[in-house]
C-alpha positions in Angstrom: 159.2 96.1 -194.8 160.9 94.2 -197.7 164.1 94.0 -195.7 162.3 92.6 -192.7 160.6 90.0 -194.8 163.9 89.0 -196.5 165.6 88.8 -193.2 163.0 86.4 -192.0 164.3 83.9 -194.5 167.9 84.9 -194.7 169.0 84.9 -191.1 167.8 81.4 -190.2 169.2 80.1 -193.4 172.6 81.7 -192.8 172.7 80.3 -189.2 171.7 76.9 -190.5 174.4 77.0 -193.1 177.0 77.8 -190.4 176.1 74.7 -188.6 176.7 72.7 -191.7 180.0 74.3 -192.7 181.7 74.6 -189.3 182.5 71.5 -187.1 180.9 71.4 -183.7 182.8 72.7 -180.7 184.6 76.0 -180.1 184.9 76.8 -183.8 181.1 76.7 -184.2 180.7 79.0 -181.2 183.1 81.4 -182.7 181.5 81.2 -186.1 178.0 81.9 -184.6 179.5 84.8 -182.6 181.1 86.3 -185.7 177.9 85.9 -187.7 175.8 87.7 -185.0 178.5 90.4 -184.7 178.1 91.1 -188.4 174.3 91.2 -188.2 174.5 93.6 -185.2 177.2 95.8 -186.9 175.0 96.2 -190.0 172.0 97.0 -187.9 173.9 99.7 -186.0 176.0 101.2 -188.9 173.6 100.5 -191.8 171.1 103.3 -191.3 173.7 106.0 -190.8 175.7 104.8 -193.9 172.4 104.6 -195.8 171.7 108.3 -195.0 175.1 109.3 -196.2 174.9 107.3 -199.4 171.4 108.5 -200.2 172.5 112.1 -199.8 175.4 111.7 -202.2 174.3 109.1 -204.8 171.2 108.8 -207.0 168.5 106.4 -205.8 168.6 104.4 -209.0 172.3 103.6 -208.6 171.6 102.6 -205.0 168.8 100.2 -206.0 171.0 98.7 -208.7 173.9 98.2 -206.3 171.5 96.6 -203.8 170.3 94.2 -206.5 173.9 93.3 -207.5 174.8 92.5 -203.9 171.8 90.3 -203.5 172.8 88.4 -206.6 176.3 88.0 -205.4 175.0 86.6 -202.1 172.8 84.1 -204.0 175.8 82.9 -206.1 178.1 82.6 -203.0 175.5 80.6 -201.1 174.7 78.4 -204.0 178.4 77.5 -204.5 179.2 76.6 -200.9 179.7 72.9 -200.2 177.4 72.3 -197.2 178.8 68.8 -196.5 182.5 69.8 -196.7 183.1 69.5 -192.9 181.3 66.2 -192.5 183.7 63.3 -192.0 183.8 60.6 -194.7 181.0 58.1 -194.3 179.1 60.2 -191.7 175.4 60.5 -192.2 173.5 63.7 -191.5 171.5 64.0 -188.3 167.9 63.3 -189.1 165.5 66.1 -188.6 162.0 64.7 -188.2 159.2 67.0 -189.3 157.8 68.9 -186.4 160.8 68.6 -184.1 161.7 72.3 -184.4 158.0 73.4 -184.3 157.5 71.4 -181.0 160.5 73.1 -179.5 159.1 76.5 -180.5 155.7 75.7 -178.9 157.4 75.0 -175.6 159.7 78.0 -175.7 158.6 81.2 -173.9 157.9 84.1 -176.2 160.2 86.5 -174.3 163.1 86.0 -171.9 161.6 85.6 -168.4 158.1 85.1 -169.8 158.0 81.8 -168.0 158.2 83.6 -164.7 155.1 85.7 -165.2 
């Protein structure tokens, strides 16, 4: 439950950061594909590896390692320069409040739901 709640914030933030770090075009598509591949690989391999680790290592060590990896993630994301790929003198694209929410309101909840 905690992992699901954390993922609710982490995944959109990670995807938004990719857009800021990688220039638009084929590189952005490749970066998004690589990010999604990583998410999917963790979702597939994670539970099996977790079973193996839990069976061989103490739960307190596992929780400590988990905390360390989250802290490393925070440090890495905090030190990334989000405007590094923006050309000199370029201004960020404005994002008026509600633009994304309006897009979500118009989007179907499931693929093909608009055909029902």
